[in-house]
C-alpha positions as CSV (number, residue, x, y, z in Angstrom):
1,M,118.7,95.5,99.4
2,G,115.3,93.8,99.8
3,L,116.7,91.8,102.7
4,S,117.8,94.9,104.4
5,L,114.4,96.5,103.8
6,L,112.7,93.4,105.3
7,A,115.0,93.2,108.3
8,V,114.2,96.7,109.3
9,E,110.5,96.4,108.7
10,S,110.3,93.1,110.7
11,I,112.1,94.7,113.8
12,A,109.7,97.5,113.7
13,A,106.7,95.4,113.3
14,E,107.7,93.1,116.1
15,Q,107.8,95.8,118.7
16,A,104.2,97.1,117.9
17,L,102.9,93.5,117.7
18,D,104.4,92.4,121.0
19,Q,101.8,94.9,122.6
20,L,98.6,93.9,120.5
21,F,96.7,90.6,122.1
22,G,93.6,89.0,121.0
23,L,92.3,86.0,119.4
24,N,93.0,86.4,115.7
25,A,95.4,88.4,113.6
26,I,95.6,88.5,109.8
27,Q,98.1,89.7,107.3
28,V,96.5,90.8,104.1
29,G,99.0,90.6,101.2
30,C,102.2,88.9,100.7
31,W,105.3,90.9,101.4
32,G,108.6,88.8,102.4
33,A,108.3,85.4,103.8
34,P,104.8,84.0,104.7
35,D,105.4,84.7,108.6
36,Q,107.7,87.7,108.2
37,F,105.4,89.6,110.3
38,L,102.7,87.3,111.8
39,R,105.2,85.3,113.6
40,H,105.6,88.4,116.0
41,A,101.8,88.4,116.5
42,R,100.9,87.8,120.1
43,T,97.4,86.4,119.3
44,R,96.1,82.8,119.6
45,K,95.8,82.5,115.9
46,Q,97.5,84.0,112.8
47,S,96.5,83.8,109.1
48,L,97.9,85.0,105.8
49,I,95.1,86.2,103.3
50,A,96.2,87.0,99.8
51,S,94.8,87.5,96.3
52,R,96.6,84.4,95.0
53,A,97.6,81.0,95.8
54,A,101.1,81.1,97.4
55,P,103.2,79.2,100.3
56,G,101.8,79.9,103.4
57,V,98.4,81.5,102.4
58,A,95.7,80.4,104.3
59,A,92.8,81.7,102.3
60,I,92.4,83.5,98.9
61,S,90.5,86.8,98.8
62,R,90.9,90.2,97.3
63,P,92.0,92.5,99.8
64,S,89.1,95.1,98.8
65,A,86.5,92.4,99.4
66,L,87.8,89.9,102.3
67,A,85.7,86.9,102.6
68,I,85.9,87.4,106.6
69,E,83.2,87.9,108.8
70,S,82.6,92.0,110.2
71,D,84.1,92.4,113.3
72,S,86.0,89.0,113.9
73,V,89.5,90.2,113.8
74,D,91.7,91.5,116.7
75,V,94.8,92.5,114.5
76,V,95.2,93.3,111.0
77,V,98.5,93.8,109.0
78,L,98.8,95.6,105.9
79,P,102.5,95.3,104.8
80,H,102.4,97.8,101.7
81,T,99.0,96.4,100.7
82,L,97.7,99.8,100.1
83,E,100.6,100.5,97.8
84,T,100.1,97.4,95.8
85,D,96.2,97.4,95.4
86,P,94.5,99.6,92.7
87,E,91.7,100.2,95.3
88,P,93.6,101.4,98.6
89,H,90.5,103.0,99.7
90,K,88.3,100.0,99.8
91,V,91.3,97.8,101.3
92,L,91.1,100.3,104.2
93,R,87.6,100.0,104.6
94,E,87.6,96.3,104.6
95,A,90.3,96.3,106.9
96,D,88.0,98.5,109.3
97,R,85.0,96.3,108.7
98,V,86.7,92.9,109.8
99,L,88.2,94.5,113.1
100,V,86.6,94.2,116.5
101,G,85.8,97.3,118.6
102,D,89.3,98.7,120.0
103,G,91.2,96.2,117.3
104,H,94.2,97.4,115.9
105,L,95.6,97.9,112.6
106,L,99.3,97.9,111.4
107,I,100.0,99.7,108.2
108,L,103.7,99.7,106.4
109,G,104.3,102.2,103.8
110,F,107.0,104.1,102.0
111,N,107.6,107.6,102.2
112,P,107.3,109.2,98.8
113,Y,109.3,112.4,99.9
114,S,112.6,110.2,100.3
115,S,115.4,108.6,98.1
116,W,113.0,105.5,98.0
117,G,110.5,107.7,96.6
118,L,112.6,109.5,94.1
119,R,113.5,106.1,93.0
120,H,110.0,105.0,92.9
121,A,108.9,108.2,90.6
122,A,112.2,108.0,88.3
123,S,111.2,104.1,87.5
124,R,107.7,105.1,86.8
125,G,106.2,103.0,89.4
126,R,108.2,99.9,88.9
127,F,110.2,100.2,91.9
128,P,109.7,98.6,94.3
129,A,108.5,95.7,92.4
130,G,104.6,95.6,92.6
131,V,104.2,98.8,94.3
132,A,101.6,100.8,92.3
133,Q,101.4,104.2,94.2
134,L,103.0,105.7,97.2
135,I,100.7,107.2,99.9
136,P,102.0,110.1,102.0
137,E,101.8,109.3,105.9
138,R,99.7,112.7,106.2
139,R,97.0,111.4,103.8
140,L,96.7,108.1,105.3
141,H,96.2,110.0,108.8
142,D,93.5,111.5,107.1
143,W,92.0,108.4,105.7
144,L,92.1,106.7,109.2
145,S,90.2,109.7,110.8
146,L,87.5,109.8,108.5
147,L,86.9,105.9,109.4
148,G,86.9,107.0,112.9
149,M,90.3,105.2,113.6
150,E,92.8,106.8,115.9
151,V,96.7,106.5,115.2
152,S,98.1,105.5,118.4
153,E,101.8,105.1,117.1
154,S,103.9,106.4,114.0
155,I,107.4,105.1,113.5
156,R,109.6,106.6,110.6
157,H,112.6,104.3,109.7
158,L,114.9,102.9,106.8
159,H,117.6,105.2,106.4
160,L,119.4,103.0,103.9
161,P,119.2,104.6,100.4
162,P,117.7,102.2,97.6
163,I,121.0,101.3,96.2
164,D,120.8,97.6,95.0
165,H,124.5,96.6,95.3
166,E,125.5,94.3,98.0
167,P,129.0,95.6,98.8
168,V,127.5,99.2,99.1
169,Q,124.6,97.6,101.4
170,R,127.1,96.0,103.6
171,R,129.2,98.8,104.1
172,L,125.8,101.2,105.1
173,A,124.7,98.3,107.3
174,G,128.1,98.7,109.0
175,M,127.7,102.6,109.8
176,G,125.0,102.2,112.3
177,S,121.9,104.5,112.9
178,L,123.8,107.6,112.9
179,G,125.9,106.9,109.8
180,Q,122.8,105.9,107.8
181,R,120.8,109.2,108.7
182,L,123.9,111.1,107.4
183,V,123.7,109.3,104.2
184,S,120.1,109.3,103.9
185,P,118.5,112.0,106.3
186,L,114.8,111.5,105.3
187,P,113.2,108.1,106.4
188,G,112.3,105.8,103.4
189,A,109.3,104.3,105.2
190,Y,107.0,104.5,108.0
191,M,104.8,102.3,110.0
192,L,101.5,103.3,111.7
193,V,99.5,101.5,114.3
194,A,95.6,102.5,114.5
195,Q,93.0,101.7,116.6
196,K,89.4,101.0,115.8
197,R,87.2,103.4,118.1
198,V,83.7,102.5,119.0
199,Y,81.7,104.9,121.0
200,S,78.7,103.8,122.9
201,V,75.5,105.9,122.6
202,T,74.4,107.5,125.7
203,A,70.5,107.9,126.0
204,L,69.5,111.6,126.8
205,R,66.6,111.7,129.7
206,P,63.6,113.8,128.5
207,Q,63.5,117.1,130.1
208,W,60.0,117.1,131.9
209,K,58.2,120.3,132.3
210,T,58.6,122.1,135.7
211,K,56.5,124.4,137.4
212,P,57.5,128.0,137.1
213,R,59.2,129.4,140.2
214,V,58.7,132.7,141.7
215,A,61.4,134.6,143.3
216,G,61.1,134.9,147.1
217,G,58.9,137.6,148.8
218,L,57.0,138.1,145.4
219,V,53.2,137.1,145.1
220,K,52.6,134.6,142.5
221,P,50.4,136.5,139.8
222,T,46.9,135.4,138.9
223,T,44.7,136.2,135.9
224,R,41.6,136.5,138.6
225,S,40.5,140.2,138.5
226,A,39.3,141.8,141.8
227,A,35.9,142.0,142.7
């Protein structure tokens, strides 16, 4: 089941990252193989940042307090990082801080209103492993809007039900997308691509006082009295 999930998410991320360019791309948080998503990045450099040492990790730093210079990263990938960190708001603000103007943020999340969300609730937050809370897509839209970020792409995917049984998973995988939608109509996950918008400030010209205008044919009044 885990391999099926990673395969679906990797395909979605590849399609999005293929359109994003720049110098630096970072992934904050481990999810799958170290290069599960960054191998699809079109930037010159790619780095994996995590809160603990692991194979492929380039730097150790808390997602809610990244040891990265502000306005220095072109692409930030958060693969379920908002769901595994106890401070998702701070993680999102840090991602916004390190992004350059017009940089892109890619977020992977689980849909709480799906079979995956139901299993998460039934397991009291122990499914999938390490996921503490599920964030609805609409709420995430609101958080991004408050940061001044604009969602440019929203993809809902993962119509495979969370059944951890290999023969069942193979049978579902062979049913194709249409068959999977019939079995699990509500998508279990989503991917958002947002762009950091920076608006330039236009200086306002002072409105200088102008002489009063008089309608044609009329004599300009005067305060001088007649002799």
